[in-house]
C-alpha positions as CSV (number, residue, x, y, z in Angstrom):
1,X,-241.9,165.7,62.8
2,X,-243.3,162.6,64.8
3,X,-243.9,159.0,64.1
4,X,-245.5,155.8,65.8
5,X,-244.0,152.2,65.5
6,X,-246.2,149.5,67.4
7,X,-243.5,147.1,69.0
8,X,-243.6,144.9,72.2
9,X,-241.5,144.1,75.6
10,X,-241.7,141.4,77.7
11,X,-243.2,141.3,81.2
12,X,-242.5,137.7,82.9
13,X,-242.9,135.3,80.2
14,X,-245.7,137.7,78.5
15,X,-245.4,140.5,76.2
16,X,-247.3,143.8,75.9
17,X,-247.6,146.2,73.4
18,X,-245.1,149.5,73.3
19,X,-245.9,152.4,71.0
20,X,-242.6,153.7,70.2
21,X,-243.1,157.2,69.6
22,X,-240.1,158.8,67.7
23,X,-240.1,162.9,67.5
24,X,-237.7,164.9,65.0
25,X,-237.5,168.5,66.2
26,X,-235.5,171.4,65.5
27,X,-232.0,172.2,68.2
28,X,-229.0,171.0,69.1
29,X,-228.0,167.2,67.9
30,X,-229.4,164.7,70.5
31,X,-230.2,161.7,71.1
32,X,-232.8,161.2,73.8
33,X,-234.8,157.8,75.0
34,X,-237.5,158.1,77.7
35,X,-240.1,155.3,79.3
36,X,-238.1,153.8,81.7
37,X,-235.2,152.0,79.2
38,X,-233.1,149.8,80.8
39,X,-229.2,149.9,79.5
40,X,-229.3,147.8,76.6
41,X,-232.0,149.9,75.2
42,X,-230.3,153.2,75.7
43,X,-227.6,152.3,73.8
44,X,-229.9,151.4,70.9
45,X,-228.9,154.6,69.6
46,X,-225.5,154.0,68.8
47,X,-226.5,150.7,66.9
48,X,-229.3,152.4,65.1
49,X,-226.8,155.6,64.1
50,X,-224.3,152.9,62.5
51,X,-227.4,150.6,60.9
52,X,-228.2,153.5,59.2
53,X,-225.2,155.2,57.8
54,X,-224.0,151.5,56.9
55,X,-227.5,150.9,55.3
56,X,-227.3,153.9,53.1
57,X,-229.8,156.1,54.9
58,X,-229.5,159.5,56.7
59,X,-229.0,159.9,60.4
60,X,-230.7,163.1,61.3
61,X,-229.0,166.2,63.1
62,X,-231.4,167.2,64.9
63,X,-233.1,166.5,68.3
64,X,-234.6,163.3,68.6
65,X,-236.5,162.0,71.3
66,X,-237.7,158.5,71.6
67,X,-240.4,157.7,74.3
68,X,-241.6,153.8,74.6
69,X,-245.2,154.2,76.0
70,X,-246.6,152.8,78.6
71,X,-244.1,155.1,80.0
72,X,-244.4,153.8,83.6
73,X,-242.9,150.3,82.9
74,X,-239.4,149.2,83.0
75,X,-238.0,148.3,79.1
76,X,-235.4,145.9,78.6
77,X,-234.0,144.4,75.9
78,X,-232.5,144.7,72.1
79,X,-235.9,144.2,70.6
80,X,-236.4,147.9,69.9
81,X,-233.4,148.7,67.8
82,X,-235.4,147.9,64.4
83,X,-238.4,150.1,65.6
84,X,-236.5,153.0,66.4
85,X,-234.7,152.9,63.1
86,X,-238.0,152.6,61.2
87,X,-239.8,155.2,63.2
88,X,-236.4,157.7,62.8
89,X,-236.8,156.7,58.6
90,X,-240.9,157.1,59.0
91,X,-240.5,161.0,60.7
92,X,-238.0,161.7,58.2
93,X,-240.5,161.0,55.3
94,X,-238.5,157.5,54.2
95,X,-241.0,155.4,55.0
96,X,-245.0,156.3,54.7
97,X,-246.4,156.6,58.3
98,X,-250.0,155.2,57.5
99,X,-247.8,151.8,56.4
100,X,-246.8,151.2,60.0
101,X,-250.4,151.1,61.4
102,X,-250.8,147.2,61.1
103,X,-247.3,145.8,61.8
104,X,-245.7,145.1,65.2
105,X,-242.4,145.7,64.3
106,X,-239.6,143.6,66.7
107,X,-235.5,143.1,66.3
108,X,-231.8,144.0,67.1
109,X,-230.1,145.6,64.8
110,X,-226.2,145.0,63.9
111,X,-223.9,148.1,63.1
112,X,-224.2,147.0,59.2
113,X,-228.0,146.8,59.2
114,X,-228.6,143.5,59.4
115,X,-231.3,141.7,61.8
116,X,-230.1,139.8,65.1
117,X,-232.2,137.2,66.4
118,X,-233.6,138.5,69.9
119,X,-235.0,136.6,72.6
120,X,-238.9,136.5,73.5
121,X,-240.0,136.0,69.9
122,X,-243.1,133.2,70.8
123,X,-244.2,135.4,73.3
124,X,-244.1,138.8,71.1
125,X,-246.0,136.6,68.1
126,X,-248.6,135.8,70.9
127,X,-248.9,139.5,71.6
128,X,-249.2,140.3,67.8
129,X,-252.0,138.1,67.6
130,X,-254.0,139.8,70.3
131,X,-253.1,143.0,68.5
132,X,-254.7,141.7,64.9
133,X,-251.5,142.6,63.7
134,X,-248.5,141.4,61.9
135,X,-245.4,140.5,62.9
136,X,-242.1,142.0,61.3
137,X,-239.0,140.2,62.8
138,X,-235.3,139.1,61.7
139,X,-235.1,136.0,59.6
140,X,-233.8,133.4,61.9
141,X,-236.8,134.4,64.6
142,X,-239.4,133.3,61.8
143,X,-239.7,129.5,62.4
144,X,-240.2,130.3,66.3
145,X,-242.7,132.9,65.4
146,X,-244.5,130.7,63.2
147,X,-245.6,128.1,65.8
148,X,-248.2,130.9,66.8
149,X,-251.5,130.1,64.5
150,X,-253.9,133.4,63.0
151,X,-250.9,135.9,62.1
152,X,-248.6,137.0,59.1
153,X,-245.3,136.5,60.0
154,X,-243.1,138.5,57.4
155,X,-239.1,137.6,58.1
156,X,-235.9,140.0,57.0
157,X,-232.4,140.1,56.9
158,X,-231.7,143.7,56.4
159,X,-233.0,146.9,58.1
160,X,-233.2,147.9,54.1
161,X,-235.5,145.1,53.5
162,X,-237.9,146.4,56.1
163,X,-237.7,149.6,55.0
164,X,-238.3,149.1,51.2
165,X,-241.0,146.5,51.8
166,X,-243.1,149.2,54.0
167,X,-242.3,152.3,51.2
168,X,-243.8,149.7,48.7
169,X,-241.0,149.0,46.8
170,X,-239.9,145.3,47.6
171,X,-242.1,142.5,48.5
172,X,-241.5,140.2,51.6
173,X,-242.9,136.8,51.2
174,X,-245.1,136.3,54.5
175,X,-243.4,132.9,56.6
176,X,-245.4,129.7,56.1
177,X,-247.3,128.6,59.3
178,X,-245.5,125.8,61.1
179,X,-247.4,122.3,61.1
180,X,-247.2,121.3,64.6
181,X,-248.6,118.0,63.9
182,X,-245.0,117.3,61.8
183,X,-242.9,118.0,65.2
184,X,-241.5,114.9,66.8
185,X,-243.8,114.5,70.2
186,X,-242.8,111.2,71.6
187,X,-240.5,111.6,74.5
188,X,-237.1,110.6,74.3
189,X,-236.3,106.7,74.8
190,X,-232.1,106.9,74.8
191,X,-231.9,106.2,78.7
192,X,-234.8,103.6,79.3
193,X,-235.6,101.9,82.5
194,X,-235.0,98.4,81.2
195,X,-231.4,99.2,81.8
196,X,-231.6,99.6,85.1
197,X,-231.1,96.0,87.2
198,X,-232.9,95.5,90.1
199,X,-234.5,98.3,92.0
200,X,-238.1,96.9,91.4
201,X,-239.9,98.6,94.2
202,X,-238.1,102.0,93.3
203,X,-239.6,101.4,89.9
204,X,-243.0,101.1,90.8
205,X,-242.6,103.9,93.2
206,X,-241.3,106.2,90.2
207,X,-244.4,104.9,87.8
208,X,-246.4,105.9,90.3
209,X,-245.0,109.2,90.7
210,X,-245.2,110.0,86.8
211,X,-248.8,108.8,86.8
212,X,-249.9,111.2,89.3
213,X,-247.2,114.0,89.2
214,X,-246.1,113.3,92.9
215,X,-242.7,114.4,94.2
216,X,-240.3,111.7,95.1
217,X,-237.1,111.5,97.4
218,X,-234.7,108.6,96.9
219,X,-232.5,107.9,100.3
220,X,-229.8,105.1,99.4
221,X,-226.1,104.6,99.3
222,X,-223.5,105.6,96.6
223,X,-223.9,103.4,93.7
224,X,-227.2,102.5,94.6
225,X,-228.7,103.8,91.0
226,X,-230.7,106.9,92.2
227,X,-229.3,109.2,89.3
228,X,-229.6,106.2,87.1
229,X,-233.2,106.0,88.3
230,X,-234.2,109.9,88.1
231,X,-232.7,110.8,84.5
232,X,-234.7,107.8,83.0
233,X,-238.3,109.5,84.7
234,X,-238.6,111.4,81.4
235,X,-238.8,108.3,79.3
236,X,-241.9,107.2,80.9
237,X,-244.2,110.6,81.1
238,X,-246.5,111.1,78.5
239,X,-245.7,113.6,75.4
240,X,-246.1,117.3,76.0
241,X,-249.6,118.4,75.0
242,X,-249.3,121.8,72.2
243,X,-250.5,123.9,75.0
244,X,-248.0,122.8,77.3
245,X,-245.1,123.0,75.0
246,X,-245.9,126.6,74.0
247,X,-246.1,127.3,77.8
248,X,-242.4,125.7,78.1
249,X,-241.2,126.9,75.1
250,X,-242.0,130.8,76.5
251,X,-239.9,130.5,79.2
252,X,-237.4,128.9,77.1
253,X,-237.4,132.0,74.4
254,X,-237.2,134.5,76.8
255,X,-234.4,133.1,77.9
256,X,-232.7,132.5,74.7
257,X,-232.2,129.1,75.3
258,X,-234.6,127.6,72.3
259,X,-232.3,126.5,69.3
260,X,-232.8,128.6,66.6
261,X,-233.9,125.5,64.6
262,X,-236.1,124.2,67.2
263,X,-239.9,126.1,67.5
264,X,-240.6,124.6,70.4
265,X,-239.8,122.6,73.4
266,X,-241.5,119.3,72.1
267,X,-239.6,117.1,75.0
268,X,-240.4,117.5,78.8
269,X,-237.3,119.4,80.3
270,X,-235.1,117.7,82.9
271,X,-233.1,120.0,84.9
272,X,-230.3,119.2,87.3
273,X,-228.6,122.1,89.1
274,X,-225.5,121.5,90.8
275,X,-226.0,122.1,94.7
276,X,-224.1,125.1,94.9
277,X,-226.7,127.1,92.7
278,X,-227.9,130.2,94.1
279,X,-231.6,131.2,95.2
280,X,-231.6,132.8,92.2
281,X,-230.7,130.4,90.1
282,X,-232.9,127.9,91.2
283,X,-235.9,130.1,91.7
284,X,-235.3,133.2,89.5
285,X,-234.4,136.7,90.3
286,X,-231.7,138.8,90.1
287,X,-231.1,142.5,89.4
288,X,-233.0,142.2,85.6
289,X,-235.6,139.3,87.5
290,X,-234.9,136.2,84.9
291,X,-236.5,132.5,85.3
292,X,-234.8,130.0,87.6
293,X,-234.6,126.5,86.9
294,X,-237.5,125.7,88.3
295,X,-239.3,127.6,85.5
296,X,-236.8,125.8,83.3
297,X,-238.3,122.5,84.7
298,X,-242.0,123.6,83.9
299,X,-244.2,120.6,82.8
300,X,-241.0,118.6,83.3
301,X,-238.3,117.3,86.0
302,X,-236.4,119.2,88.3
303,X,-233.6,116.5,89.8
304,X,-232.0,117.7,92.8
305,X,-228.8,115.3,93.4
306,X,-227.1,115.2,97.2
307,X,-230.4,117.2,98.4
308,X,-228.6,117.7,101.6
309,X,-225.6,119.5,100.2
310,X,-228.0,122.6,98.8
311,X,-228.1,125.4,101.3
312,X,-230.8,125.3,103.5
313,X,-232.2,128.6,102.7
314,X,-232.2,127.8,98.8
315,X,-234.4,124.6,99.3
316,X,-237.1,126.3,101.4
317,X,-237.8,129.0,98.4
318,X,-239.2,125.7,96.8
319,X,-242.0,125.7,99.4
320,X,-243.9,128.3,96.7
321,X,-243.7,126.6,93.6
322,X,-244.3,123.1,95.0
323,X,-247.5,124.3,96.0
324,X,-248.7,126.5,93.8
325,X,-247.0,125.4,90.6
326,X,-245.6,128.9,90.4
327,X,-242.9,131.7,90.9
328,X,-243.6,135.4,92.1
329,X,-240.3,137.6,92.2
330,X,-241.1,140.6,93.7
331,X,-239.3,144.0,93.5
332,X,-239.2,147.8,94.3
333,X,-240.5,148.6,90.6
334,X,-242.4,145.5,89.5
335,X,-243.6,142.0,90.6
336,X,-243.1,139.3,88.0
337,X,-244.7,135.8,88.1
338,X,-242.8,132.7,86.3
339,X,-244.6,129.2,85.8
340,X,-243.2,126.5,87.8
341,X,-245.4,123.6,87.7
342,X,-242.8,120.2,87.9
343,X,-242.2,117.0,89.1
344,X,-238.9,117.3,92.1
345,X,-237.1,114.3,92.1
346,X,-234.4,114.4,95.0
347,X,-231.6,112.0,95.9
348,X,-229.4,111.6,99.1
349,X,-227.6,109.4,101.3
350,X,-229.1,108.3,104.4
351,X,-225.8,109.5,106.5
352,X,-222.7,111.8,105.7
353,X,-220.5,108.7,104.3
354,X,-224.1,107.2,103.0
355,X,-223.3,103.7,104.5
356,X,-226.0,104.2,107.5
357,X,-228.1,100.8,107.5
358,X,-226.2,99.1,105.2
359,X,-226.0,95.3,106.1
360,X,-222.4,94.9,104.3
361,X,-220.5,98.2,104.8
362,X,-220.1,99.8,108.0
363,X,-220.9,103.9,108.7
364,X,-218.6,105.7,110.1
365,X,-220.9,108.7,111.3
366,X,-221.7,109.4,114.7
367,X,-225.5,109.6,115.7
368,X,-225.1,113.8,116.0
369,X,-223.7,113.7,112.2
370,X,-226.7,112.0,111.2
371,X,-228.9,113.8,112.7
372,X,-227.4,117.5,111.6
373,X,-227.1,115.7,107.9
374,X,-230.6,115.0,107.9
375,X,-231.7,118.2,109.2
376,X,-230.7,120.5,106.9
377,X,-234.0,119.3,104.8
378,X,-236.9,120.8,106.8
379,X,-240.0,119.1,107.6
380,X,-242.2,121.9,105.7
381,X,-240.4,120.9,102.7
382,X,-240.2,117.1,103.3
383,X,-244.1,117.0,103.8
384,X,-244.2,118.6,100.2
385,X,-242.5,115.2,98.8
386,X,-245.4,112.7,98.2
387,X,-243.0,109.7,98.0
388,X,-240.4,109.0,100.1
389,X,-238.4,105.9,99.1
390,X,-235.3,103.7,100.4
391,X,-232.9,102.7,97.7
392,X,-231.1,100.0,98.8
393,X,-227.8,98.3,97.0
394,X,-228.0,96.3,94.1
395,X,-227.1,93.0,95.0
396,X,-225.1,91.0,92.5
397,X,-227.7,88.4,91.3
398,X,-229.7,91.7,90.3
399,X,-226.6,93.0,88.2
400,X,-225.6,89.7,86.7
401,X,-229.3,89.4,85.4
402,X,-230.0,89.8,81.7
403,X,-233.6,91.2,81.9
404,X,-234.2,94.5,83.2
405,X,-238.0,94.4,83.7
406,X,-240.5,96.5,82.1
407,X,-239.2,99.0,79.7
408,X,-239.5,102.5,79.2
409,X,-242.2,102.2,76.5
410,X,-244.6,99.6,78.6
411,X,-244.6,102.2,81.3
412,X,-245.2,104.8,79.7
413,X,-248.4,103.3,78.0
414,X,-249.2,102.5,81.8
415,X,-248.7,106.1,82.6
416,X,-251.0,107.5,79.7
417,X,-253.8,105.3,80.7
418,X,-253.6,106.6,83.9
419,X,-253.4,110.5,82.6
420,X,-256.6,109.4,80.3
421,X,-258.3,109.2,83.8
422,X,-257.4,112.1,85.3
423,X,-258.0,114.0,82.4
424,X,-261.7,113.0,82.5
425,X,-261.8,113.5,86.2
426,X,-260.3,117.3,86.1
427,X,-262.0,118.0,82.6
428,X,-263.7,121.2,84.7
429,X,-261.1,121.8,86.6
430,X,-257.6,123.9,85.9
431,X,-255.3,120.9,87.1
432,X,-254.2,117.7,85.6
433,X,-252.8,115.4,87.8
434,X,-253.7,114.0,91.2
435,X,-250.7,115.3,92.8
436,X,-252.3,118.9,92.1
437,X,-255.8,118.1,94.1
438,X,-256.9,120.7,96.8
439,X,-258.9,119.4,99.9
440,X,-262.0,120.0,98.2
441,X,-261.2,117.7,95.4
442,X,-259.2,115.0,97.7
443,X,-262.2,114.8,99.3
444,X,-264.7,114.4,96.6
445,X,-262.4,112.4,94.8
446,X,-260.8,110.2,97.4
447,X,-263.6,108.6,99.2
448,X,-262.3,106.0,101.9
449,X,-264.2,103.1,103.1
450,X,-264.6,102.0,107.0
451,X,-261.3,99.3,106.8
452,X,-259.6,101.9,104.7
453,X,-260.4,104.9,107.0
454,X,-259.4,102.5,109.9
455,X,-255.8,101.7,108.5
456,X,-255.0,105.2,108.0
457,X,-256.0,106.5,111.1
458,X,-254.0,103.7,113.0
459,X,-250.7,104.8,109.9
460,X,-251.4,108.6,111.2
461,X,-251.7,108.2,115.0
462,X,-248.5,105.5,114.6
463,X,-246.1,107.8,112.5
464,X,-246.9,110.8,113.7
465,X,-247.9,112.1,110.1
466,X,-249.3,116.1,109.4
467,X,-252.6,116.8,107.9
468,X,-250.5,117.7,104.7
469,X,-249.1,113.9,104.7
470,X,-252.7,112.6,105.1
471,X,-253.7,114.4,102.3
472,X,-250.6,113.4,100.4
473,X,-251.6,109.5,101.2
474,X,-255.3,110.0,99.9
475,X,-253.8,111.0,96.7
476,X,-251.0,109.0,95.9
477,X,-253.6,105.9,97.0
478,X,-256.1,107.6,94.2
479,X,-252.9,107.4,91.7
480,X,-252.3,103.9,92.4
481,X,-256.2,102.8,91.6
482,X,-256.2,104.9,88.3
483,X,-252.9,102.3,87.3
484,X,-255.0,99.9,88.3
485,X,-258.1,101.1,86.5
486,X,-260.3,100.7,89.6
487,X,-262.7,103.4,90.6
488,X,-262.8,102.8,94.4
489,X,-259.5,103.0,96.7
490,X,-258.9,99.6,98.6
491,X,-257.4,99.1,101.8
492,X,-254.0,97.3,99.8
493,X,-254.0,100.8,97.8
494,X,-253.8,103.1,101.0
495,X,-251.2,100.6,103.0
496,X,-248.9,100.8,99.8
497,X,-249.1,104.9,99.8
498,X,-248.7,104.8,103.4
499,X,-245.3,102.9,102.9
500,X,-244.1,105.8,100.8
501,X,-244.1,108.3,104.0
502,X,-242.2,106.0,106.5
503,X,-239.3,108.6,106.0
504,X,-241.4,111.6,108.2
505,X,-240.7,109.5,111.3
506,X,-236.9,108.5,110.5
507,X,-236.0,112.2,109.5
508,X,-237.8,113.6,112.6
509,X,-235.9,111.7,115.3
């Protein structure tokens, strides 16, 4: 006898429909799964066998063939346990086959028949809505699936509950849709910019970076406050929109990093990987491809402390996500794309000992050591970092001061006003920040007057800046104008933008 159950599988951060076909035929007792299942899917037969018996149902002593269609796409994960178990019971007549037409079933089984939470439920709920079906899943995943409006979600605790519900002998109450407006959308302000004493020029640079989505490199001696400043950057970024939160949460959901009591990621991510991280850990990949830190930082901040200590090959793979806002991982059998639209914030010392150029402490490094240290960061990568700024050691008078300048709430209000200007500017585009403007948009939105043009031309020749640096200066100047509420870019704004590219010359020596 043949039964069909609708389910789903993950491909990248999205889910697609999978039809689980279960066939019982005469012959030697055997359990065969086809349709490119990976190890966890093949092992489901042992979990299903134990769950059926411990739930009071008979496991068929016949030849069992499970086909996961489409059969040419690799399937992974434990979410096929429940649809396979239901399909076996439907093939035996315990569950009416016609009752399966309107449901997508997804969940992992424990050996005693309990339903266990699975990864990727948010993506699965979105696929269910596209299929115009209802979703049956484990109780602990109900809150996550409830974020998606327009579908009915039926949470269950055991296999027996699902079977009795499909057989019409028990009622499963649909989960109430989550009211997203009740979630806490405000950024956390546990770390406030007011706590940072001194470093006003660096705070100004980070304000511009936050307003325009620009990447930042901070260069300064140990203890100057580079890490302290970077960790406070999310506090001045505007709250996530619902669409941004949904896209970010999909990444965390498929990684199993979404807390069970949290339906969405509602604060901008801040990821700070150690410099020993591998290429796959940073960008994504592995034998079974998974998102990396750049995708976990989607719509948030990726902080790379001690930048030259990262392997050069690891840093070089950042080029694609910095330019395109996504990562493509190609394998022999498939090619996956993960979102990676993040702000890169990096920090480094000016030399191996950290005191090159310090007026109070002598540098113990040779010119060759300094050159090799800085040479670990390639020119093409440095070109992609919009704002490069020196972070000097903090003076005693600044440390002893009682006031720390503007707080995160005031800075965030200025950032939000600039973001509103950009939202109107790019309303008909697929970008949302000045940093992501194409060459055509730069030409359209960053016109310069004769005086500004002359100033920029002189700076380009004197500093030896690249064409990419030229466009990034214009983008930064546009952000400065947005912060000031100005329609036109003035020479003073261009001059300020140029000063954030002076490290290009220092690093090229």
